[in-house]
N, C-alpha and C positions, 0 to 999 in steps of 0.2 A: 438634603437627605431625601431619598425616594419616598413618595407618598402613596403610590398605588402599586398593585401587583406587577403590572407591565413595566412600570418605571424601575422597580427593583430588579426585575429580570434583565432588562436592557443594561442597567447599571452594572450588575455583576458580570455579565458577559463582556462588557467593555473593560472591566477591571482586570480580567484574565487575558485580555488581548484579542478577543473575538469581536471583530468589527465588520466582517463580511458575512452575509447570511445567504446561502444558496437555497433556492426553492421555486415553487409554483404557487401563485396566490389562490385563495379559495374563500368562500364566504364565511365559513366557520373560523378561518384564520385571519380575517381582516384586521383584527386588533393587533395581532403580531406583525402582519404586513405593514400596517400604518405606522406602528412604533418604530420599525426599522427605517422606513422611508422618511419619516419626519425627523429622525435624529441626524444632525449634521455630522456626527462622528461615526455613523454606521452606514453601510452600503448594502442595498438589496441587489443580489445577483440572480436575476431571473434565468431559469433554464427551460428547455423545451418540454421536459416531462420530469416527474418526480424521481424516477430511477436515475436519469442522467444527473439530476441535482445531487442525489446521494453519492454517485460516483465522483462528481466534481468536488464535493466536500471531502471525500476520501483522498483525492489527489492533493487538494489544498492542505489537508492535515499532514500529509507526508513531508511537505516542505516548511510548514509553519507550526507544526506541533499540535494543532487543534483546529476545529472548524465547527460551523453551525449550519443546520439544515432546517428548513421550515416547510411544513406541508399541512394540508387540511385533513380533517377527520375522515377515516375510512378509506375512501378511494385514493386519496393522496398518500397517506402514510403506508398503505399496503403496497402501493406502487414503488415506494422507496425502500421497502424492507430488505430486498435482496442486496442493495448497495450498503445498507446499514450493517447487515450481517457480515459482509466482507470487511468492513471497518472493525467490527467486533473480533473477527477471526485474526486480523492482522494488527491488533492492538493500536487502534487509532481513536482518540477521543473526539467524537462527533456529537455535538449537542443537538438532538432532534427535538424541535419545537413543533407541537401539534395543536392546531386550533380545533376545539370540539364544541358540540352543542352546549347550550347553557345548562346550569344546574337545575333550573326550574323545568326546562324541557325534559331533562333526564328523570326528574322526580315524577313528572306526570306520565312518563312512558309514552310520549308522543311518537308517532311513526313519521319520521322526517327523512329527507333525502340523505344519501351517503351512509345509510344504515342498512342493516339486514331486514328491516321491516318488522322486527319483533318487539320494539319498544325497549330494548335493552342496549346499554351503551358501554359495557365493560369488555366486550370481546376483543377489540383491536388493541387495547392496552395490554391485555393478556397475551396476545400474539407477539407484542413487542418485547416482552420480558426476557425471553431467551437470548435476545441479541442486544441487551442493555445491561450494564453493570449496576444501574440504579434507575428507578422510574418513579414518577409522581404525577398526580393530577392536582394542579395548583388551585388553591382557594385563598381568599384574603386571610383566613385564619392560619393556614399552614405554610404560606408561601415563603416566609422568611427562613424557616428551618429547612423546608424541602428543597428550595433552590440551592441553598448552601450545601446540603447533603449531596445532591446530585452533582453539582460542580466539583466538589471535593472527590467524589467517587470517580468521576470521569478523568480527572487529572492524576489521581494516585494509582488507579487501576488501568489507565490508558485504554479505555473502552468507551463505546457510545453510551449516552444516557438519553432517557426519554422523559420529556416534560410536556404534559398536555395542559392546555389552558382553556377552560370553558369560557364561552363568549361573555357571560355576565359577571365574570370574576376579574377580567383584565383591568378594568378601571376602578375597581373597588379600593377603598382606602385601607391601608395596613393598620392593624389595631395597635396603635401606640408604639412604644419602644420595643425593640426585639434584640435578642442576643442569641446567636447560634453560630458557633465556630468549631466545627468538627476538626480534629487534628489529623494531619497527614500521618501515614504509618511510620513508625520508628522501629529500628532494630532493637531487639531485646539484648541489652548489653552482655549478659552472661552467655546467651546462646551465640552471639556474635564472636565473643572471645574464644569460646570452645570451637566454633566453626573455623576461625582463622588458624587456630592451633592445629586442627586436624588437616587443614589444607596445606599449611607450611610443612607439616610432617610428611604428607603425601608427596609434595613437590621435592622435598629433600632426598627422598628415596628414588627419584627418577633421574636416570642419566640423560634422557632426551624427553622433550616435551613440545607440544604445539598447542596453540590457542585456536579454537573455532570461534570466530567473531560473529555473533548472532545479531539478528535484526533488532532485538530488544535494546541493544546498545544505542542504536539510532533513535528508536521510539522514546526512550527515557532520557534523551539528551546527555548520554554518557560517553560520547565518542572521545572527548578529550581525556576523560579519566581512563578509558581503556587504552588510549594511545600512550599515555604516560606510563601505564603499567608495562606495556611492551617495550618502551624505550628504556625503562629502568632495569628490566629483567633480561632484555635481549631475546625474549621468546619469539619465535616465528609464528605466523598465523595464516590460517586458511579460512575460506568462507564456503558456505553451501548456497544453493541456488536462491533461496528466499532471502538470504543474508547478503547478497552481493552489494558491495560498496558500503556495508555497515562501517567499515574502516577504509580509508583511502588506499586504492590499489597501487599507488606509486610508492608506498612505504617500503623500505628495504627488506623488511621481514616477511613480505607477502609471498606465499608459495603458490597460490592459485585457488581454483574452485575445486572443492572436494565433492565428488559425485559417486561415491561408492565404487562399484566395479563397472559402471557404465562408461565413464569418461575419465580422462586425465590419469592414466596409470601411475605416472611418476608422483603425482600428488597423493594418490591413494596409498601407494607403497610407503611414502614418508609418514602420512598421518597415522595409518594403521600400524606402522612399525614403531611409533614413539612409545616410550614407557608410560607417558601420561598425556591425556588429552584434556585441556581446560576449556570447557564449553561455556561461553559467555552469552547466554540468551538465544541459542539456536534450537529450533524444533526438529524432532526426529520424525518428519513426515515423509510421505511417499516420494514426492518430487525432490525433497531435500536430500534423500538418501540413495538416489539412483535406483528407484523402484525397490527399496528395502534391501539393497545389496551392500550397504555400509556395514562393516563389521568391526566394532570397537567394544571390547568387553567392559561391562560396567565397573569392574574392579579397577580399571585403568582410567576411569573418567571422573572428573570433577565438573558438575553442572551448576553454574551460577544463574539462577533465574531471578525474576523481579522481586519476589518476596521469600525465597527459600534457596538453600544450597544443598546439593547432594554430593557427598564425598564418598566415592565408591558406593557401598550399600547403605550408608548412614545418611539420614536426612536432618537438616538443621532448619526448622521453620522460623518465621518471624525475624528474618534478617533481610535487609534491603541491599539490592545490588550495588547502589552507590557506595555504601559503607564497606562492602566486601572488596570492591575494587580499590578503594583508598587504603584499606588495611593490607591487602596483598602487595600493593606498590611499596609499602613501608617494610614489609616482612621478607619478601622473597629476594634472594641474592641474584646478582647478574650471572647469566650463563652465556657461553658461546656454543651455539648448536649449529652444526652444518646442515643446510637445508637447500632444497631446489628453489630457484627463482621463478616467479610466475611468467608464463609465456603467453603472448597474444595469439592471434589467428594466422600470423604470417602474411605472405604476399598474396594478392588476388591472382587467381589462375584462370587464364583465358585470353584469347585474342580480342582486339577491339570489335571485330564484326561478329563475334560469337554471340549466341543467345545467352542471356543472363542465367547463371547457375549459382547454387549455394557456395561453391568454391570461389567464385568471384565476389558475390554480393556481400557476404558477411565480413570477410577481411577488408573489403572496401569501405563498408560502413564503419568498421573499427577505426580506420584511418581518417574518417570524416569527423570524428568526435573531437571536441575541444575541452580544455580545462574548464570546470565549472558548469558543464552542460547538465541539464535535466533530461534523462533518457526514460521515456515511458514506453515500455515494451509489452504488447498485448499477450495474453495467454495463448499458447499455441506454438507453432513451429517458428514464428518470427522471434519470439523471446528465447526459444531454445537455441537458435543459432547465434543470436547476439549476446546471450548470457556468458559465453566463453570469450568474448572480446575483453581486452584489457582496457579498463577505463582510465582516462587522463586524470590528472590531479584535480581534486574537488568535484569531479563529475559524480552524479548520483544516478544509479540504475534502479528503476522501480518496475516491479512486476507483481501481479496478484497471485503469487505462487500457490498459496494454500487454499484460498477460496476459489480462485480460478474461474470467475464469471466472465465469459467472453463478451466483449462489448464495453468492458470497464475502461479500457485505456483511452479511448477518445475523449469522453467527458473528464476523466481523471487528468489527462494532459491539460485540458482547459483549466481545471482547478489549480493544478501545479503552476501553470504559466501565470495565472492571476495572482497566486500567492508569492511568486518570485519573478516579477516582471523585468528585473534587471538581468536575469539569466536567460540563456538560450534554451528553449524547450524543443525537444525532438520527439515526435510520436512515430512509433513503428508498430503497424497493425496489419493484420491479415484482413482480406476483404470480407470474409464471413462475419467476423466480429464487428467490423466497421459498419456493416449493414444494420446492425442492431441499434446503434446509438449515434449514427452519423450526423443527426440534426445539430448536435452540439458544435459542429464546425462553425456555424454562424456566430456563436458567442465569442469566438476569438476576435472576429472583426468588430463586433459591437463594443468590445472593451479595448480595442487598439493593440491586440496581441499579435505577434508575428512568429508563429512556430514554423518548423519544417516538418512536414508530414510525409511519411513513406507508407503507402498502401500496397502491400504485397498481394498481387492477384495471381493465384494459382488455380483458378477455376474450381473452387469448392473448399470444403472443410478438409484440409490436408491432414491435420493431426488425427481426425476421425478416420480418414482413409487408412492411415497407418495402424490404427488400433483395432478396427472392426474386422469382422469376418470377411466381408467382400468390399474391397476398396472402391469399387464402382457402384455400390448401392446408391439408389436414387436419393436417399436421405442426406447424402453428402454433396448434392448438387445445389447450386445457387442461381438465382436470376442474374444474367450478365449485365451489370450496370456499366455505365460510362463514367468510371470513377474520376478521371481527370477533369470532367466537366462539373462535378459536384460543387466545388467551391463557388463557382459563379452562380449556381442555383441557390446557394445559401448566402448570397449577398457579398461574396468575397471577390468581386470583379477585378480588383487590383492585384490579386495574388499571381505569382508565377505558377503555372500548372503544366505538367508534362506527363505523357505516357511513354515509357521506355521498354524496349524489348531486347536491346543489345547492350554490350558493355560500353561501347562508344556513346550510345545515347544516354546511358546512365551517367557517365562521366560528364557529359555536357550539361545534363540537367542538374547534377550536384554542384557544379561550378556556378551555374546561374542562381541556384538556390542560395548560395553563400553571398552572392553579390547583389541580389535584386533589391534588397532593402524593404521587402514586403514579406508577408507570409508566403510559404511555398508548399506545393502539393505535388508529389511525384508518385504516379502509379507504376509499380514495377511488375512486369509480367514475367512469370516463370512457368515452366512445365508443371502440370498438376501433381506430379509425384516427386518433384525436386525438393527434397527435404534436407535440413541440416543434420549433421551426424547424431546429435542427441535425440532428435525426433525419430530418426531411423532406428536407433538402438532401443529406444523405449518400445517401439513397435515389435522389436525382437525379444522384449523382456516382459511379455504379457503375464507369464506365470508368476513372477515375483511382484509385479505391479499390482495385480489383483489377488494376491495370495490370501488376503484377509477375507475374501468373499467365499472361500472354500470351506 
């Protein structure tokens, strides 16, 4: 049985399957750093900075269900907070461990490094609260209950938690026996019964219906339950951008990506023409709704979220998604509904000697994907082009659609590759985002990981050029790096690297990347205004995209 605060913390993390801890060491966090490093069942994953560590933990949590991040007080935790906020926004349980000055230092109001110089020590914990579903400053007296409370909150609410450990508390003995076992949320039986009855009645009155498979299905580990519901009922399903690959895109009922009036008119007409739309955990955000051009009347919608259900205009609180899916699978009859089938991007268009264009690149990338791939697509035009590709069986597509912090994808790809080393990881990024966090490339080599990286070089921030007043404004320009030479600079001298400008060069580089047996890095050069169709149409949809600002 654990005897000290730090022993209990490590024991509980291991018990829930957290054995890798991303972070940057620091003197206030040495007790945490040493505890991870000294434990044969845990692994310290050092990153180049705390922001990258937070992004890497985010990517790891997407494939493993949860992750841990460790930073030092003040400078470290604030560097990480943008990445933690992204995990909060996208429902990922990341356990943020912060080493802080001792209780005695705090009580004396000492002016120490990594503080604001005012002798106060509560400012940074307060900053963390909006992006954590639970937080605690651990002491020997409260550790047993607070650790359990925070872990339970993170796992049941699928959000980050914040646990700070003062230096002088880590190795303090726990005060005797402790009992603290918070219960996971449970559905209210009466509310659940009424909810299922209302849902069944709503479904019975609908001649046609479609499911919107949302990202919460994946986050909550409910893919199989959702798939069984579809198989038993015969209901077709679509996804929105944030929810891509929430369910396997090779399933026969998949109709494609629903993006309001921006893209895929056949999918839009089918979804918006159905008598009933069953939303399983999808958010009605700007980029999910085609710049708010999705039009589905609330009276025709059932929305099943993590802890509540809305049937038309009625809300049923305190019901868990897992129970609702199981109940619906039992209650709903099978239906045969004629629906469109999802289409991919078609054939690449262009001659071998032609410069690379979106019409060639994105369809060719689609054909490059394999079953089971992990696809990390950076915010911006690169994900907007690849998002409409049809994913192979078991492939997962990840993009930070809602938070949208550019630079996320490179460290997140490292975290995902580390979390699933038996799968092929592909990183698709634009050069502007890549410049922000490129140092994490070196970590792939340090841990023996062999991703395939595509860096799209279009001479600046293309999505900003499409959205701003003057596309050629200087704030959209970037320093011209030699991207294909970066892997060698970061210690990846055995990687295959290439810079390609024509379709033939792209083909040769992709063939080599598949056969080289090492990591691969391909810099893809395109014209500065060569954008995918979605990116172009978003640029034409400024009025609806920013309507809320008026």
